[in-house]
C-alpha positions as CSV (number, residue, x, y, z in Angstrom):
1,M,0.0,0.0,0.0
2,T,1.3,3.4,-0.9
3,S,0.7,6.5,1.2
4,T,0.9,10.0,-0.1
5,H,1.8,12.8,2.4
6,M,0.7,16.2,1.2
7,T,1.9,19.4,2.8
8,S,-0.8,22.0,2.2
9,T,-1.6,25.6,3.1
10,A,-5.2,26.6,3.7
11,I,-6.8,29.2,1.6
12,D,-6.8,32.7,3.1
13,A,-9.1,33.0,6.1
14,G,-10.4,36.4,5.0
15,L,-11.5,35.1,1.7
16,V,-13.2,32.1,3.4
17,R,-15.1,34.6,5.7
18,A,-16.1,36.8,2.8
19,L,-17.3,33.9,0.6
20,S,-19.2,32.4,3.6
21,E,-21.0,35.6,4.3
22,K,-21.9,35.8,0.6
23,L,-23.2,32.2,0.8
24,I,-25.3,33.1,3.8
25,T,-26.8,36.1,1.9
26,F,-27.6,33.7,-1.0
27,L,-29.1,31.0,1.3
28,E,-31.2,33.5,3.2
29,T,-32.5,35.7,0.4
30,G,-32.0,33.9,-2.9
31,T,-30.1,37.0,-4.1
32,V,-26.6,36.2,-5.4
33,P,-23.9,38.6,-4.2
34,E,-21.4,39.7,-6.8
35,E,-18.5,37.4,-7.4
36,L,-19.8,34.6,-5.3
37,F,-20.1,32.0,-8.1
38,R,-18.0,31.6,-11.2
39,P,-20.3,31.4,-14.3
40,D,-19.2,27.8,-14.8
41,T,-19.8,26.7,-11.2
42,F,-20.6,23.0,-10.7
43,L,-23.1,21.8,-8.1
44,D,-23.3,18.2,-6.8
45,L,-26.1,18.0,-4.3
46,T,-26.9,14.8,-2.3
47,M,-30.1,14.5,-0.2
48,P,-31.2,11.5,1.8
49,T,-32.9,9.7,-1.1
50,W,-31.8,11.7,-4.2
51,R,-28.9,13.3,-6.0
52,V,-28.8,16.2,-8.5
53,Q,-26.2,18.1,-10.3
54,A,-26.1,21.5,-12.0
55,A,-23.7,23.0,-14.5
56,G,-23.3,26.7,-14.4
57,A,-24.2,29.4,-11.9
58,E,-27.7,29.9,-13.3
59,E,-28.6,26.2,-13.0
60,L,-27.2,26.2,-9.5
61,I,-29.3,29.2,-8.5
62,A,-32.4,27.6,-10.1
63,E,-31.9,24.4,-8.2
64,R,-31.7,26.2,-4.9
65,K,-34.8,28.3,-5.6
66,Q,-36.7,25.1,-6.6
67,G,-35.8,23.4,-3.3
68,H,-36.1,26.5,-1.1
69,P,-38.5,28.9,-2.8
70,G,-38.7,31.5,0.0
71,P,-36.4,33.5,2.3
72,G,-35.0,31.7,5.3
73,T,-32.5,32.1,8.1
74,V,-29.1,30.5,8.6
75,T,-29.3,29.9,12.3
76,R,-25.8,28.4,12.8
77,W,-22.7,28.1,10.6
78,R,-19.1,27.3,10.5
79,A,-16.4,27.6,7.8
80,D,-13.1,25.8,7.8
81,P,-10.4,26.6,5.2
82,T,-9.0,23.8,3.0
83,P,-6.0,24.0,0.6
84,T,-8.3,24.7,-2.3
85,G,-11.4,26.2,-0.7
86,F,-13.4,25.6,2.5
87,V,-15.9,23.4,4.2
88,F,-19.1,25.2,5.2
89,E,-21.5,23.6,7.7
90,F,-24.8,25.2,8.4
91,E,-28.4,24.9,9.7
92,E,-31.2,26.8,8.2
93,R,-34.9,27.4,8.8
94,W,-37.6,28.8,6.6
95,D,-41.4,29.0,6.3
96,H,-43.2,27.3,3.4
97,E,-46.8,26.0,2.9
98,G,-47.8,26.9,6.5
99,Q,-44.8,24.9,8.0
100,R,-41.6,25.9,9.7
101,W,-38.9,23.8,8.0
102,Y,-35.4,22.8,9.1
103,A,-32.3,21.4,7.3
104,R,-28.7,20.8,8.3
105,E,-26.1,20.7,5.5
106,M,-22.4,20.5,4.8
107,M,-20.8,22.0,1.7
108,R,-17.3,21.5,0.3
109,A,-16.5,24.6,-1.8
110,E,-13.7,24.7,-4.3
111,V,-12.5,28.2,-5.0
112,T,-10.8,29.5,-8.1
113,D,-9.8,33.1,-8.6
114,G,-11.7,34.2,-5.4
115,Q,-15.0,32.7,-6.5
116,V,-16.8,29.4,-5.8
117,A,-16.1,27.1,-8.7
118,E,-17.5,23.8,-7.3
119,L,-20.0,23.0,-4.5
120,T,-20.5,19.5,-3.2
121,V,-23.5,19.6,-0.8
122,Y,-24.7,16.9,1.7
123,C,-28.2,17.7,3.1
124,T,-30.2,16.0,5.9
125,G,-33.3,16.6,3.8
126,D,-36.0,19.1,4.6
127,W,-37.7,18.4,8.0
128,D,-41.2,19.6,8.4
129,Q,-42.7,20.3,11.8
130,A,-43.8,16.7,12.3
131,R,-40.3,15.4,11.6
132,Q,-38.8,17.9,13.9
133,A,-41.2,17.0,16.7
134,E,-40.6,13.3,16.2
135,H,-36.9,13.9,16.4
136,A,-37.2,16.0,19.6
137,A,-39.3,13.3,21.2
138,S,-36.9,10.5,20.3
139,V,-33.4,12.1,20.7
140,T,-31.8,14.3,23.2
141,L,-28.9,16.1,21.5
142,I,-25.8,16.6,23.6
143,R,-25.0,19.8,21.6
144,P,-27.5,21.8,19.6
């Protein structure tokens, strides 16, 4: 078995913070801040029982709006630099069809020339109020 040891330097923390804040604006409002996504951005989104991909910023934006049509709130987030981008973990809540929804997600963002070039997203799926209540009745989280 061969092992490869890579020495790497993380991407600039200031850029990670700026792109993370732009991502939050996009997630909460659906509005895309300037220079967030490259025009040729690639999305690979995995949900509990489905997987979709989008090629290009416009398709990525359309995919997001289809899955989350209204404004929401990112209630918790964390971003960790990687050698080629960052990992972005977040929770969000939004109202839709008379329900208060919840999702927890993790993104791996690849950055090129200061913009997001690729997003790989893993999502818990969208939890309606019944699923959230079922979870709260069954599980006591150690940390929120």
